Structures are given as structure tokens and as C-alpha cells.
FIFITOR-792572 format. One line per 8 residues: number of its first residue (from 0); their letters; for each residue x, y, z of C-alpha. Coordinates in nm, 4 decimals. Layout:
BEGIN
NUM	A	X,Y,Z; ...
//
This chain:
BEGIN
0	MFRLAYLD	-0.0001,-0.0044,0.0014; 0.1241,0.3374,-0.0764; 0.2672,0.5566,0.2093; 0.3117,0.9337,0.2715; 0.5293,1.0938,0.5157; 0.5201,1.4818,0.6090; 0.8103,1.6771,0.7837; 0.7206,1.9840,0.9495
8	CSSGISGD	1.0561,2.1778,0.9750; 0.9182,2.4621,1.1668; 1.2072,2.4070,1.3981; 1.4457,2.3121,1.1124; 1.6231,1.9900,1.0701; 1.9160,1.8105,1.1593; 2.0338,1.4279,1.1009; 1.9903,1.3030,1.4501
16	MFLGALLD	1.6292,1.5115,1.4535; 1.5283,1.3139,1.1658; 1.6688,0.9742,1.2840; 1.4864,1.0651,1.6428; 1.1558,1.1273,1.4494; 1.1592,0.7917,1.2592; 1.2084,0.5921,1.6017; 0.9215,0.8065,1.7862
24	AGVGAENL	0.7244,0.7214,1.4762; 0.7474,0.3677,1.5516; 1.0600,0.2485,1.3731; 1.2157,-0.0312,1.5815; 1.5206,0.0605,1.7189; 1.6746,-0.2695,1.7662; 1.6022,-0.3448,1.3898; 1.7667,-0.0138,1.2956
32	AAQLHTLP	2.0591,-0.0707,1.5081; 2.1139,-0.4161,1.3940; 2.1408,-0.2873,1.0441; 2.3798,0.0122,1.1284; 2.6101,-0.2337,1.3052; 2.6726,-0.3863,0.9434; 2.8562,-0.0697,0.8561; 3.2377,-0.1239,0.8808
40	LSGYDWKH	3.2989,0.1447,1.1383; 3.4386,0.1086,1.5054; 3.4842,0.3157,1.8081; 3.1422,0.4795,1.8333; 2.7837,0.3794,2.0147; 2.4509,0.5629,1.9508; 2.1665,0.5964,2.2394; 1.8232,0.7314,2.2132
48	SRVARKGL	1.5905,0.8703,2.5081; 1.2716,1.0489,2.5658; 1.3363,1.4186,2.6340; 1.1177,1.7528,2.6969; 1.1482,2.0433,2.4812; 0.9324,2.3490,2.6051; 0.6938,2.0905,2.7503; 0.6639,1.8722,2.4601
56	MGTRVEVV	0.8256,1.5143,2.4473; 1.0341,1.3752,2.1817; 1.3137,1.1295,2.1132; 1.6702,1.2467,2.1121; 1.9419,1.0413,1.9177; 2.2995,1.0786,2.0382; 2.6112,0.9269,1.8685; 2.8772,0.8587,2.1223
64	VGEPQPHR	3.2352,0.8231,1.9655; 3.4515,0.6659,2.1725; 3.7807,0.7211,1.9989; 3.9163,0.9611,1.7264; 3.7627,0.9386,1.3767; 3.9527,1.0028,1.0887; 3.8569,1.2573,0.8100; 3.7261,1.0626,0.4913
72	HLHQIEQA	3.6926,1.1247,0.1451; 3.3846,1.0732,-0.0540; 3.5284,0.7174,-0.2071; 3.5994,0.5887,0.1465; 3.2423,0.6427,0.2414; 3.1198,0.5096,-0.0612; 3.3303,0.2022,0.0166; 3.2017,0.1751,0.3633
80	LKASGLSE	2.8701,0.1848,0.2554; 2.8943,-0.0707,-0.0341; 3.0883,-0.2917,0.2054; 2.7947,-0.2925,0.4462; 2.4898,-0.5403,0.4815; 2.2315,-0.2591,0.3955; 1.9836,-0.3172,0.1487; 2.0742,-0.1667,-0.2140
88	WVKTQAIA	1.8000,0.0981,-0.1913; 1.9502,0.2090,0.1419; 2.3115,0.2179,-0.0134; 2.1953,0.4152,-0.3242; 2.0006,0.6596,-0.1104; 2.2842,0.7464,0.1471; 2.5378,0.7674,-0.1149; 2.3538,1.0064,-0.2998
96	IFQRLASA	2.3230,1.2318,0.0151; 2.6859,1.2163,0.0629; 2.7409,1.2814,-0.2972; 2.5352,1.5992,-0.2637; 2.7313,1.6955,0.0418; 3.0541,1.6590,-0.1254; 2.9344,1.8340,-0.4519; 2.8267,2.1507,-0.2281
104	EGWLHGKP	3.1483,2.1412,-0.0360; 3.3471,2.1075,-0.3515; 3.1737,2.4002,-0.5250; 3.2549,2.6284,-0.2184; 3.6088,2.5286,-0.1692; 3.6864,2.5126,-0.5563; 3.7648,2.1325,-0.5589; 3.6073,1.8260,-0.7504
112	PGEVHFHE	3.3761,1.6395,-0.5318; 3.6457,1.3471,-0.4916; 3.9017,1.5689,-0.3216; 3.6947,1.7027,-0.0440; 3.7852,1.5936,0.3051; 3.4514,1.5630,0.5402; 3.4937,1.7199,0.8462; 3.1863,1.7446,1.0834
120	VGAVDAMV	2.9740,1.5907,0.7956; 3.2046,1.3044,0.7393; 3.2214,1.1772,1.0894; 3.1087,0.8867,1.1896; 2.7853,1.0440,1.3590; 2.6914,1.1884,0.9972; 2.7501,0.8515,0.8638; 2.5069,0.6796,1.1344
128	DIAGACIG	2.2588,0.9828,1.0630; 2.2575,0.9587,0.6935; 2.2522,0.5528,0.6857; 2.0006,0.5601,0.9645; 1.7710,0.8135,0.8221; 1.7483,0.5743,0.5035; 1.7182,0.2832,0.6942; 1.4190,0.4109,0.8909
136	MELLGRPE	1.2440,0.5127,0.5700; 1.2657,0.1746,0.4415; 1.1535,0.0186,0.7717; 0.8394,0.2798,0.7332; 0.7794,0.1138,0.3605; 0.9633,0.3677,0.1793; 0.6913,0.6604,0.2053; 0.6820,0.9457,-0.0342
144	LVCSPLNL	0.8313,1.2096,0.1823; 0.7129,1.5888,0.1487; 0.8592,1.8410,0.3590; 0.7203,2.1832,0.4796; 0.9329,2.5070,0.4112; 1.2445,2.4915,0.6366; 1.3444,2.7639,0.9217; 1.6952,2.8165,0.8668
152	GAGRVEAA	1.7519,3.0012,1.2156; 2.0256,3.3206,1.2406; 2.3227,3.4057,1.3739; 2.6625,3.2326,1.3707; 2.8087,2.8821,1.4167; 3.1508,2.7585,1.4909; 3.2811,2.4847,1.2262; 3.5872,2.3190,1.1109
160	HGSLPVPA	3.6317,2.6582,0.8793; 3.5870,2.9129,1.1510; 3.2956,3.1308,1.2512; 3.0443,3.1037,0.9826; 2.6933,3.3052,0.9448; 2.3775,3.0978,0.9706; 2.2492,2.9656,0.7232; 2.6250,2.8059,0.6855
168	PATMELLK	2.7435,2.8165,0.3190; 2.7309,2.4416,0.2652; 2.3535,2.4357,0.3918; 2.2395,2.6971,0.1403; 2.4285,2.5260,-0.1312; 2.2247,2.2215,-0.0518; 1.9010,2.4307,-0.0538; 1.9024,2.5712,-0.3797
176	GVPVYSTG	1.5504,2.5726,-0.4929; 1.4187,2.4747,-0.1744; 1.1560,2.7188,0.0091; 1.3412,2.8565,0.3181; 1.2678,3.1258,0.5666; 1.3799,3.2322,0.9125; 1.2201,3.3673,1.2270; 1.5342,3.5017,1.3532
184	IEAELVTP	1.5903,3.2173,1.6175; 1.9635,3.2644,1.7138; 2.0786,2.9194,1.6054; 2.1566,2.6818,1.3544; 1.8217,2.5251,1.2915; 1.9371,2.3406,0.9449; 2.2429,2.1616,0.9771; 2.4215,2.0551,0.6332
192	TGAAIVST	2.3460,1.7003,0.7285; 1.9894,1.7644,0.7557; 1.9854,1.9842,0.4455; 2.1486,1.6828,0.2468; 1.9184,1.4244,0.3921; 1.5680,1.6165,0.3138; 1.6895,1.7541,-0.0439; 1.7887,1.4424,-0.1163
200	LAARFGPF	1.4934,1.2223,0.0007; 1.1760,1.4575,-0.0196; 1.0051,1.4233,-0.3320; 0.8406,1.8079,-0.3106; 0.8303,2.0650,-0.0376; 0.5199,2.2313,0.0094; 0.2007,2.2696,0.2951; 0.0622,1.9480,0.4567
208	PAMKVERI	-0.0945,1.7301,0.2008; -0.4156,1.5627,0.2060; -0.3449,1.2512,0.4138; -0.5147,1.0045,0.6760; -0.2267,1.0385,0.9572; -0.1690,0.7209,1.1369; 0.1733,0.7938,1.3164; 0.3423,1.1035,1.4364
216	GYGAGARD	0.7160,1.1255,1.5459; 0.8809,1.4026,1.7414; 1.2571,1.4233,1.6852; 1.4351,1.6290,1.9365; 1.7115,1.8799,1.8617; 2.0236,1.9342,2.0896; 1.9346,2.2452,2.2378; 1.5999,2.3376,2.4097
224	LAEQPNLL	1.5078,2.6798,2.2572; 1.3567,2.9913,2.4489; 1.1438,3.0763,2.1413; 0.9763,2.7508,2.0622; 1.0139,2.3671,2.0968; 1.3171,2.2402,1.9219; 1.1139,1.9411,1.7578; 1.0941,1.8038,1.3972
232	RLFVGEPS	0.7642,1.6416,1.3429; 0.7013,1.3425,1.1015; 0.3517,1.2485,1.0202; 0.3059,0.9249,0.8398; -0.0022,0.7492,0.6669; -0.1964,0.7386,0.3752; -0.2609,0.9806,0.1058; -0.6014,1.1331,0.0700
240	MAAHPGAS	-0.7613,1.3379,-0.2371; -1.1067,1.3378,-0.1090; -1.2759,1.3641,0.2270; -1.5148,1.1039,0.1210; -1.6642,0.9643,-0.2168; -1.8590,1.2353,-0.3572; -1.7440,1.5221,-0.1695; -1.6675,1.8471,-0.3308
248	TPSSGLVS	-1.3061,1.8968,-0.4184; -1.1321,2.1632,-0.2379; -0.9598,2.3089,-0.5123; -1.2876,2.3879,-0.7118; -1.3822,2.7350,-0.7241; -1.2347,3.0556,-0.7941; -0.8544,3.0742,-0.8617; -0.6090,3.3302,-0.9969
256	VIEADVDD	-0.4205,3.3252,-1.3233; -0.0735,3.4935,-1.3344; 0.0714,3.5071,-1.6894; 0.4011,3.6311,-1.8386; 0.5363,3.6494,-2.1794; 0.8966,3.6227,-2.2116; 1.1217,3.6297,-2.5105; 1.4665,3.6988,-2.3900
264	MSPQIYGY	1.5525,3.4429,-2.1211; 1.7622,3.1110,-2.1363; 1.5778,2.8003,-2.1648; 1.7710,2.6552,-1.8701; 1.5866,2.8893,-1.6483; 1.2239,2.7600,-1.7106; 1.2366,2.4367,-1.5452; 1.3571,2.5995,-1.2399
272	VIDRALAA	1.0866,2.8722,-1.2328; 0.8195,2.5885,-1.2439; 0.9719,2.4212,-0.9518; 0.9966,2.7278,-0.7542; 0.6794,2.8416,-0.8469; 0.5154,2.5025,-0.7125; 0.7305,2.5049,-0.3990; 0.5423,2.8299,-0.3319
280	GALDVTCT	0.1801,2.6969,-0.3586; 0.1048,2.7008,-0.7183; -0.1541,2.4771,-0.8343; -0.0100,2.4219,-1.1801; 0.2424,2.5893,-1.4322; 0.2516,2.5824,-1.7938; 0.4838,2.6883,-2.0638; 0.3526,2.7651,-2.4153
288	SIQMKKNR	0.5324,2.8769,-2.7293; 0.4026,3.2124,-2.8795; 0.4878,3.4515,-3.1478; 0.5755,3.7929,-3.0108; 0.6098,4.1424,-3.1421; 0.9058,4.1771,-3.3991; 0.8652,3.8184,-3.5047; 1.0240,3.6872,-3.2189
296	PGIEIRVL	0.9390,3.3467,-3.0689; 0.8434,3.3480,-2.7108; 0.7261,3.1673,-2.3934; 0.4090,3.2410,-2.2052; 0.4289,3.1233,-1.8401; 0.1022,3.0675,-1.6848; 0.0641,2.9941,-1.3264; -0.2616,2.8592,-1.1643
304	APPDRAEE	-0.2747,2.9686,-0.7947; -0.5241,3.0363,-0.4985; -0.6026,3.3957,-0.4834; -0.4208,3.4283,-0.1735; -0.0881,3.3389,-0.3174; -0.1345,3.5292,-0.6328; 0.0700,3.8403,-0.5450; 0.3375,3.6436,-0.4046
312	LADLLFRE	0.3633,3.4007,-0.7247; 0.3600,3.7317,-0.9295; 0.6733,3.8527,-0.7384; 0.8496,3.5434,-0.7882; 0.8099,3.5756,-1.1840; 0.9316,3.9083,-1.1481; 1.2452,3.7777,-0.9470; 1.3255,3.4806,-1.1610
320	TTTIGVRI	1.2302,3.5493,-1.4926; 1.3107,3.8612,-1.7306; 0.9559,3.9713,-1.7658; 0.8436,4.3220,-1.6792; 0.4822,4.2867,-1.6633; 0.2458,4.0064,-1.5527; -0.1305,3.9729,-1.6135; -0.3274,3.8647,-1.2934
328	YEARRKCL	-0.7081,3.7596,-1.3345; -0.9682,3.5309,-1.1816; -1.1000,3.2212,-1.3446; -1.3707,2.9600,-1.2233; -1.2507,2.6034,-1.2244; -1.4540,2.3202,-1.1694; -1.2803,1.9745,-1.0736; -1.3473,1.6370,-1.0457
336	DREWVAVE	-1.3612,1.4237,-0.7338; -1.0121,1.2474,-0.6735; -0.8813,0.9837,-0.4797; -0.5561,0.7740,-0.4652; -0.6089,0.3860,-0.5032; -0.3228,0.1490,-0.4577; -0.2967,-0.1433,-0.6836; -0.0324,-0.4256,-0.6725
344	TEFGPVRV	0.1402,-0.5093,-1.0093; 0.3889,-0.7570,-1.1046; 0.6584,-0.4746,-1.0757; 0.5567,-0.3550,-0.7315; 0.2628,-0.1319,-0.5756; 0.1293,0.1942,-0.7996; -0.1086,0.4643,-0.6775; -0.3624,0.5116,-0.9376
352	KVARENGR	-0.5495,0.8617,-0.9362; -0.9083,0.7884,-0.9868; -1.1334,1.0987,-1.1068; -1.5071,1.0853,-1.0431; -1.8044,1.2890,-1.1162; -2.1177,1.2116,-0.8917; -1.9641,0.8798,-0.8179; -1.9040,0.7873,-1.1773
360	VLNVAPEY	-1.5366,0.6961,-1.2741; -1.4665,0.9349,-1.5550; -1.0475,0.8756,-1.5508; -0.7889,0.6761,-1.4178; -0.4375,0.7673,-1.4492; -0.1087,0.5673,-1.2752; 0.0780,0.7963,-1.0822; 0.3798,0.8791,-1.2944
368	DDCQRLAV	0.6290,0.8782,-1.0049; 0.5726,0.5408,-0.9022; 0.5816,0.4076,-1.2504; 0.9080,0.5807,-1.3280; 1.0784,0.4409,-0.9936; 0.9582,0.0710,-1.0772; 1.0575,0.0915,-1.4490; 1.4190,0.2054,-1.3156
376	ERSVPLKQ	1.4510,-0.0627,-1.0416; 1.3383,-0.3339,-1.2461; 1.4931,-0.2394,-1.5730; 1.1626,-0.2448,-1.7876; 1.0058,0.0032,-2.0076; 0.7988,0.2853,-1.8539; 0.4908,0.2168,-2.0482; 0.4976,-0.1457,-1.9493
384	VMLAAQWA	0.4637,-0.0425,-1.5825; 0.1966,0.2267,-1.6529; -0.0356,-0.0313,-1.8429; 0.0263,-0.3043,-1.5538; -0.0815,-0.0437,-1.3446; -0.4130,0.0248,-1.5319; -0.4944,-0.3255,-1.5864; -0.4539,-0.4048,-1.2080
392	YLKSQESA	-0.6955,-0.1211,-1.1129; -0.9614,-0.2396,-1.4063; -0.9164,-0.5913,-1.2573; -0.9685,-0.4817,-0.8674; -1.2805,-0.3337,-1.0221; -1.4249,-0.6279,-1.1953; -1.4089,-0.8292,-0.8776; -1.5825,-0.5495,-0.6451
400	PGSRGSVG	-1.9219,-0.5859,-0.5660; -2.1546,-0.4006,-0.8127; -1.8755,-0.2942,-1.0233; -1.9032,-0.2895,-1.4103; -1.5242,-0.3038,-1.4519; -1.4648,-0.0179,-1.6838; -1.3974,0.3535,-1.6644; -1.7210,0.5682,-1.6977
408	GG	-1.9440,0.2733,-1.5810; -2.2052,0.3358,-1.3384
//
């Protein structure tokens, strides 16, 4: 069955906070520890405990290092992960996280990723946090991870390179394209390790998704902040696109349309703008080829948004594109009722989006991300996975009481 997880990073995120939230949400500590111990590392132990942060309880994870640990290059970390007894999925994700860290550090210091010496982020505690985060996600069933905008904090932090401003340069390099903000709390709320984990594992960033919450985990940070509980919240459950069958879709009604015509911008930027707009709350973004004055080819960027997000998204177009004017108007839209249905295929589970009107199924669409992931994992054509998902849904409807087994049936 497809699972969904949401991270509330209103107090930031670090590797140990994420690991604590996973344990607090029900991931078995013994199972996780047994897998961590397959890593070829020595001279450390880790413990977890329940602690209070401004009166709220959470799980605090601490890695205790009993002997000096060497600085490591990326290839040494990759070798350690590959030599472990972890699953291939965990190895792949953990290596990808460290590669992002190495790329960020290398960019900042003018070195290729392979020449970067890992300091804090390469210590054994970071390896435990990163591998543990991936193990925990697998033990939860590999849910799709959605993340809130990140509260960065403020002030300065002491690091191997001296006193650095918050957010640290490596942190911001890792969070390019990710929605962030600061409430002015004088602390490093997002660490480089936390930024690398969430920017690698999160499928998208945005508000709390429609879901049926089954578990909630609280991961405690090292400090007890004066302003608010220093906790990372993790919600785990099933996605829900409609409150109940036949209910009105919340997105029906008035929406704002923001349009901009551009004829002098690099094509490389359009994809980035789309991602930023969706992260900022846009409902949809399209780019259409148009012919502009003086016979110049151009692109019309059209953003569909809730009315209360229109001004912010218009400002985003001004900041991120070369346009000097946008059109904003309201439109009425009608949406079908939608829900996710999980089906089992020969390749693995796939979500199917089912659209209905007055209870009648009008459209069935396999979720692209699920199909793409399975196509890569199983080395089969993407279209084959998508057909298998559609077939699995139709077969499930044939066996359902009172079903006519086809899209558009009564």
C-alpha cells in the first residue's frame, strides 16, 4: 500500500532530529541498530532517549564516539556503505546524500567532489545519521516524503572552517530551489547533514498534504530553544485526495491566473521557475510557445494559484524571470472528485488517481513517479509499468461488488 510522510521543519532539521523522529514514529530501534552495525565502522555507540523540549516530549538521538575518527574522502564513505549489509535501496540513497554533500563542499572550496575532506559531515555520527535516516525510511515502507519550508535560524555557528553565518554556506548550497525562511531564532536550525538528507529524500516541498495520519514522531534537537519547542515532526499515513466519496473537491471554485510573456530568457531557467512556483504554492504551471512582437518566438508562463498566493507568485515571476509585466485575473474552475487507490502490479505497488463525478469514474491515471521508479528499479519500459497499473485497477474493479469494471461505468 502506498504511504505518505510529511516533515514539519518549523524548528529546522538535523540528521539526529530526523533519526529521532523516525524512532518516535515507531521505527524499531533494535532493527535499525542491527542494520547500522553492518557498517564497517568502529569506536562509536548511539543511544536514544525521551526528552522534553518546552514541555513537549520527543526522541533525542546521540552518537557517542569513543575514539578519534579520521577525516574521510567521498570514495572511502562510498566503499564503507557498499561493504555494509544494508539493502541496495539504502546504500543508493545514502551514497546520493553524501555525493550531494561532497558537491556542495567542493563548489564552495573550488575542489572536485572526490577531493573534499569531510570534517563534521564526514565524521562517524553523520554516517550513522544518514544511513539511519535511509534505513528508517525503508522500515516505514519507503513512503513518499513531503517537506515543509525550512526554518533556517540566524546568528553564527562554529565549524571546522571557523565562525560561519547561519545558514552555513554548505547548507544554503544544498537548499538551492528549496523554500526556506527564518523567524530570527539565534541558532543553526538546519545543519548541512539535515539539508542534504531532506533535499535528497524529499519528493517535494510545500504545505501539509491531504492524508490520513496514522503515526506522529517527534525528533528532539540538542538545544532547548527559548522561543519554541526544538522538535522535528514526522507524520506518516495514507494520502487522501477527497474527504469522502462524492465530496466536493476543495480546489474547485475561484483561482488566480498569473501570466507572463518572455522572449529573452535562457531555456535553462524555465524548469527552475516551474519548480520554485510549485514549491511556493502554485496549483499548476505551464509554458506555451507564442509569437511575440517583431516576429520573435517567446514563451508564455501561466501560473494557476489560490487567490491568496497570487501576489507572492507574481513577485516570484518578476524575481526569477526577465519579464517586466504580468497579467493577473480570476477564473472559475471545476474539478472532479479525486482519490488515490493503491494497486499491486507484477513490478510493485503503484498509486492510481481515480477521478469521479457524482460517483461515476471518468478517468484513471497511474502516478508517473511510482511508475518511473519501478521502471528504473526493474529495468523494464515505463509504458509497460503504466499499462500494468491500469490493468491492475480494472481487474480490482471487476471483482468489486456491483462494479461494471470499466472507466465510465455506473
